[in-house]
N, C-alpha and C positions, 0 to 999 in steps of 0.2 A: 367598205362592204362590197363594192363591185370588184375590188382587187382580188378578193377571195374567189370569186367566180372565174376571173381570168386566170388565176393560178391553177384552179381546178381544170380548166379547159386545156391549158398548156400541159399539165400533167397527164391528162387523158390522151392527148395527141402524142406526147413523147412515149408513153407506155405502148400504145398500139403500134406506132412506127417501129419502135425497138423490137417489139414481139415479132412483127412481120418480117423484119430484117433478119433476126435470129432464126426464124423458122425457114426462111428462103435459104440460108447458109447451111441449115441442118438437114435438108431433105435427103442428102446422101447418107447421112448417119442414122436415119430412122430404120429400125428393124421391125418389120411387120410380123415376125415369127414369135413375138412375145418376149423378146430379150429386154434387157434394161435399156432405158432411154439415155441418150447422150446428155452432156451438160448443157449444150446449146438448146436442145429441145426442152429440157426441164426449165431453163431460165426463160424461154419463150412462153411456156405455159404459166409461169409465175407472173410474167409481165401481163399476160392476157387476164389472169385472175385479178391482178392489181387494177387493170382497166375496168373490169366488172365491179370492183370495189369503189372505184371513183364514180361510177354511175349510181351505186347505192348511196354514196355520200351526197351526190347531187339531189337525189330524191329526199334525203334527209334535210338538206338545205332548203328545198322547196316547201317542206312541211313546216319549217321554222320561220321562213321569211314570207309572210302573206302578201306583202307589197309586190315583190318581184316573182311570185310563184309562177305565173304563166311564162315569163321569160326564161326562168330556170328549167322548167319542164320542157319547153319547146326546144331550147338550145342544147342544154347540158344532158338531158335525158333521151330526147327523141331524135333531133335533127343531127347534131354533131356526132353522137355515137353511131348512127346509121351510116354516115359518110366515112367515119373512121373505120367501121367494120368492112365496108366495101374496099377501102384502101388497104386494109390488112389482107384481104383476099388477093388483091392484085400484088401486093408486096410478097405474099407467101409463095406464090406460084411462079 
């Protein structure tokens, strides 16, 4: 049961790091005049959306697992995503 949470944590971390790395590389390609987005920017957005989906999955896990609910909410929904989002900002710029 705990392996599932560790895997979810690793997937969250991998998605946000990959998204930030792609976003950093794609800053030169971003066109603010309303043009089409480059492939790197689109992939970065999809990674960020996947990261948000993993947070929703963690919320669902916390609703199902009453014994570990506080641990799941604290680490996989609040603490870790906050740290990951800050790291995403640092990686993006």
